C-alpha positions in Angstrom: -14.9 -8.1 -7.9 -15.5 -5.6 -10.8 -16.3 -3.0 -8.1 -12.7 -3.5 -6.8 -11.3 -2.8 -10.2 -13.4 0.4 -10.1 -11.9 1.3 -6.7 -8.4 0.9 -8.2 -9.4 3.2 -11.0 -10.4 5.8 -8.5 -6.8 5.7 -7.2 -5.6 6.5 -10.7 -7.2 9.9 -10.4 -5.8 10.5 -6.9 -2.3 9.6 -8.1 -2.6 11.5 -11.4 -1.6 8.5 -13.4 -3.1 6.8 -16.5 -2.7 3.2 -15.1 -1.5 1.1 -12.2 0.7 -2.0 -12.5 -0.1 -4.4 -9.6 2.5 -7.1 -9.1 2.1 -7.9 -5.4 0.0 -11.1 -5.4 -2.2 -10.4 -2.4 -3.2 -7.1 -4.0 -3.7 -8.8 -7.4 -6.0 -11.3 -5.6 -7.9 -8.6 -3.8 -8.5 -6.7 -7.0 -9.4 -9.4 -9.5 -9.8 -12.7 -7.6 -6.8 -14.7 -8.9 -5.3 -17.0 -6.2 -2.3 -18.4 -8.1 1.4 -17.7 -7.6 2.2 -16.0 -10.9 0.4 -13.0 -12.2 0.2 -9.2 -12.7 -2.6 -6.8 -13.3 -2.7 -3.6 -15.3 -5.6 -1.3 -14.5 -6.3 1.7 -16.8 -9.2 4.1 -16.7 -11.2 2.1 -19.2 -9.4 -1.3 -19.4 -7.9 -4.0 -17.1 -5.5 -6.7 -18.2 -4.4 -9.7 -16.2 -1.3 -11.7 -17.2 -0.2 -15.1 -16.0 1.6 -18.2 -17.3 0.4 -21.4 -18.9 0.1 -23.3 -15.6 -2.9 -21.1 -14.7 -4.8 -21.0 -18.0 -7.9 -22.7 -16.7 -7.6 -21.2 -13.2 -7.3 -17.6 -14.5 -10.3 -18.0 -16.8 -12.4 -19.3 -13.8 -11.2 -16.8 -11.2 -10.3 -13.5 -12.8 -13.1 -10.9 -12.9 -13.1 -7.5 -14.4 -10.0 -7.9 -16.5 -9.0 -9.5 -19.9 -6.8 -12.6 -19.4 -3.5 -13.1 -21.2 -1.4 -16.2 -21.0 2.3 -15.6 -21.3 4.3 -18.0 -23.6 7.6 -16.8 -22.0 7.8 -14.3 -19.1 5.0 -12.1 -17.8 6.9 -8.9 -18.7 7.6 -10.3 -22.2 3.9 -10.8 -22.6 3.1 -7.3 -21.5 5.5 -6.0 -24.2 4.4 -8.4 -26.9 0.7 -7.6 -26.4 1.4 -3.8 -26.0 -0.6 -3.7 -22.9 1.1 -0.5 -21.7 1.1 1.2 -25.0 -2.0 3.4 -24.3 -0.5 4.8 -21.1 2.1 7.5 -20.5 2.2 7.6 -16.6 2.0 4.3 -14.8 2.1 3.8 -11.0 3.9 0.7 -9.8 4.2 -0.9 -6.3 7.6 0.3 -5.4 7.6 -1.5 -2.0 7.2 -4.9 -3.9 9.3 -4.4 -7.0 13.1 -5.1 -7.0 15.5 -2.6 -8.5 16.3 -5.1 -11.3 12.6 -5.5 -12.2 12.1 -1.7 -12.1 15.1 -1.3 -14.4 13.7 -3.9 -16.8 10.3 -2.1 -16.9 12.1 1.2 -17.8 14.1 -0.5 -20.5 11.2 -2.3 -22.0 8.8 0.6 -22.0 10.8 3.7 -22.8 7.7 5.8 -23.5 6.2 5.2 -20.0 6.9 7.5 -17.0 7.0 5.1 -14.0 5.6 6.5 -10.8 6.7 4.7 -7.7 4.0 4.2 -5.0 4.7 2.5 -1.7 1.1 2.2 -0.5 -0.9 2.0 -3.7 -3.8 -0.1 -2.4 -3.0 0.0 1.4 -6.1 1.8 2.5 -8.5 0.1 0.1 -7.4 -3.3 1.3 -7.5 -2.4 5.0 -11.3 -1.8 5.1 -12.8 -5.2 4.9 -16.2 -6.1 3.5 -18.5 -8.3 5.5 -17.6 -11.2 3.3 -13.9 -10.7 4.1 -14.7 -10.4 7.8 -16.6 -13.7 7.6 -13.5 -15.3 6.1 -11.2 -14.0 8.8 -13.8 -15.2 11.3 -13.9 -18.7 9.7 -10.1 -18.9 9.9 -10.2 -17.8 13.5 -12.8 -20.4 14.3 -10.4 -23.1 13.2 -7.6 -21.6 15.5 -10.0 -21.5 18.4 -10.9 -25.1 18.0 -7.2 -26.2 17.6 -6.3 -24.4 20.8 -9.0 -26.2 22.7 -7.6 -29.5 21.6 -3.9 -28.7 21.9 -4.1 -27.6 25.5 -5.6 -30.9 26.4 -2.5 -32.6 25.1 0.1 -30.5 26.9 2.0 -32.2 29.7 5.4 -32.1 31.4 8.1 -33.7 29.2 6.6 -32.7 25.8 8.9 -30.4 23.8 7.9 -27.1 22.3 8.4 -28.6 18.9 6.0 -31.4 19.6 3.3 -28.9 20.6 4.1 -26.8 17.5 3.7 -29.9 15.3 0.3 -30.6 16.8 -0.8 -27.1 16.1 0.2 -27.3 12.4 -1.3 -30.8 11.9 -4.6 -29.9 13.5 -5.0 -26.7 11.6 -4.5 -28.5 8.3 -6.8 -31.4 9.4 -9.6 -28.9 10.1 -9.5 -27.2 6.7 -6.7 -24.6 6.9 -5.0 -24.1 3.6 -1.7 -23.2 5.3 -0.4 -21.7 8.5 -0.5 -17.9 8.8 3.1 -18.2 10.2 5.2 -20.8 11.9 3.6 -21.2 15.4 5.3 -20.0 18.5 5.4 -22.3 21.5 7.7 -20.7 24.1 8.0 -22.0 27.6 9.6 -20.6 30.7 12.6 -18.4 29.9 11.9 -18.8 26.1 8.6 -17.0 26.7 10.5 -13.9 27.6 11.4 -13.6 23.9 8.6 -12.1 22.0 9.3 -14.0 18.7 10.8 -17.2 20.0 10.7 -20.3 17.8 9.8 -23.8 19.1 12.8 -25.7 20.3 13.6 -29.1 21.8 13.2 -27.7 25.3 10.8 -29.8 27.4 7.8 -28.3 29.2 8.2 -28.1 32.9 5.9 -27.7 35.9 5.5 -24.2 37.2 6.2 -22.5 33.9 4.2 -20.2 31.6 3.8 -21.2 28.0 3.2 -18.6 25.3 1.3 -20.1 22.3 0.9 -17.9 19.1 -0.7 -19.4 16.1 -2.9 -18.9 13.1 -4.1 -20.5 9.9 -5.4 -19.5 6.5 -8.9 -20.2 5.2 -10.1 -19.1 1.8 -7.0 -16.9 1.6 -7.6 -15.0 4.9 -5.5 -15.4 8.0 -6.2 -15.9 11.7 -3.8 -14.9 14.5 -4.2 -15.6 18.2 -2.0 -15.8 21.2 -2.8 -17.4 24.6 -0.5 -17.9 27.6 -1.2 -20.9 29.8 0.5 -22.3 33.0 1.7 -25.8 33.5 1.0 -26.0 37.2 1.3 -23.0 39.5 3.5 -20.4 37.9 4.1 -18.3 41.0 3.0 -14.8 42.1 5.2 -12.7 39.7 3.9 -14.6 36.6 0.3 -14.4 37.9 0.8 -10.6 38.3 2.1 -10.3 34.8 -0.7 -12.3 33.4 -3.4 -10.2 35.1 -1.6 -7.0 34.1 -1.6 -8.1 30.4 -5.3 -9.1 30.6 -6.2 -5.8 32.1 -4.3 -4.0 29.4 -6.0 -5.9 26.7 -9.4 -5.4 28.1 -8.8 -1.6 28.4 -7.7 -1.5 24.7 -10.7 -3.6 23.6 -13.0 -1.2 25.4 -11.3 1.8 23.8 -10.8 0.5 20.2 -12.8 2.1 17.5 -12.4 3.5 14.0 -11.1 7.0 13.7 -8.6 6.9 16.6 -4.9 6.6 15.7 -2.8 3.6 16.2 -0.7 5.5 18.7 -3.7 6.5 20.7 -4.9 2.9 21.0 -1.5 1.6 21.8 -1.2 4.2 24.6 -4.3 2.8 26.3 -2.7 -0.6 26.8 0.7 0.9 27.7 -0.9 3.1 30.4 -2.6 0.1 31.9 0.7 -1.8 32.1 2.4 1.4 33.5 0.0 1.2 36.4 1.0 -2.4 37.0 4.7 -1.5 36.9 5.4 -3.6 33.8 5.3 -1.1 30.9 9.1 -1.4 30.4 8.5 -5.1 29.5 6.0 -4.3 26.8 8.5 -4.2 23.9 6.4 -4.2 20.8 3.4 -2.5 19.3 -0.1 -3.4 20.4 -1.2 -4.9 17.1 -1.4 -5.0 13.3 -3.9 -5.3 10.5 -4.6 -8.7 8.9 -6.5 -10.2 6.0 -5.0 -11.7 2.9 -1.7 -11.2 4.7 -1.2 -11.9 8.4 0.5 -8.6 8.7 -1.1 -5.7 6.9 -1.6 -2.0 7.4 -2.7 -0.4 9.8 -0.2 -0.7 12.5 -1.2 -0.2 16.2 1.9 1.1 17.9 3.4 4.1 19.7 4.8 5.3 16.4 1.6 4.9 14.3 0.0 8.3 13.6 -2.5 7.1 10.9 -6.2 6.9 11.8 -7.6 3.4 12.0 -10.2 2.9 9.3 -13.7 1.4 9.8 -13.9 -2.2 8.8 -10.2 -2.9 9.4 -9.4 -6.2 11.1 -6.6 -5.7 13.6 -5.0 -7.6 16.4 -4.9 -6.4 20.0 -2.0 -8.2 21.6 -0.3 -6.6 24.6 2.5 -8.6 26.2 5.2 -8.5 28.9 8.5 -10.3 28.6 10.5 -10.6 31.9 13.8 -12.5 31.4 15.0 -12.0 35.0 11.9 -13.9 36.2 12.0 -16.3 33.3 8.5 -15.8 31.9 6.5 -14.0 29.3 2.8 -13.3 28.7 1.0 -12.3 25.6 -2.8 -12.3 24.9 -4.0 -11.6 21.4 -7.5 -11.3 19.8 -8.7 -10.1 16.4 -11.2 -7.3 16.3 -13.1 -5.5 13.5 -13.0 -1.8 14.0 -16.4 0.1 13.9 -17.3 3.7 14.2 -18.4 3.3 17.8 -16.4 0.4 19.1 -15.1 -3.0 17.8 -16.3 -6.5 17.2 -14.2 -9.3 18.7 -13.7 -12.3 16.3 -11.8 -14.5 18.8 -13.8 -16.8 21.0 -11.2 -18.5 23.2 -11.5 -17.5 26.8 -8.8 -15.5 28.5 -8.8 -16.5 32.1 -5.4 -17.9 33.2 -5.6 -21.6 32.3 -3.6 -23.8 34.6 -3.0 -27.2 33.1 
């Protein structure tokens, strides 16, 4: 963990500031190890100070590395002022994309001698490149999701509701050691599957329909994310064609994925494959996103993403087609780790069309 504080210090030089104020909890956890729900971290060139409240006195002492710990008697900001933690600094970067206007105004009022420098991606690139330990944690979370999927598909039968399947997904993740869900699971059958971000409803599952299942859990703070599409009986030729097209597009993207290419270039590989199948117009979202301590992190993999994909980033590869006129949708999603000469797939669940 101290090495991460050092990496934050390297950013101070890049940003031409004396210190950085980290208030976004996933970034605070990344930098110093604190897993609680209340805390901030101030990193200077020669010092680091972590502030939390009395609920986390013991936890902070046990978890925080590389920073002095302060326990606020009132608010965190009041503690910063009382302890004069910002007094040595004249230019301080803050996470503008995670700070409200009201909080920014309070910082300015409480620390009149500080010049506040807004930064919208203060640690984005540092967090994106995962260590092997972080990759192992994503992989452990994904292993739970793989196991849950195997069990849940054995339960699915006509007459169940989408919500019932969703409830099984949540229960089984927690029973197998997930700390929480990465997000509310998606279970979308038939016409609901043609909505990329459908929520489980009371609709019953019916013979001859495709079912899109998107789920993930959190293990040791790190998220998993996987989508599979299954058929409850024979889904018909159009849906089979859609499934095969999405699988081909994903395989093409997996073969092409490597660090150094842009998100736009990787997205284009899958989109070109769907174009050949005559379904590109139904691919209505980006190909994927980074994940780690958050289920959606930088980098993005989409037709608008010009940034190069960094080595060590965990990203999803999830092409899909959503065809409302034929009342079906298909999405297939894996997590990969980008390397210099390819990628490593962390998802173990098979992808051949499963007919239940």
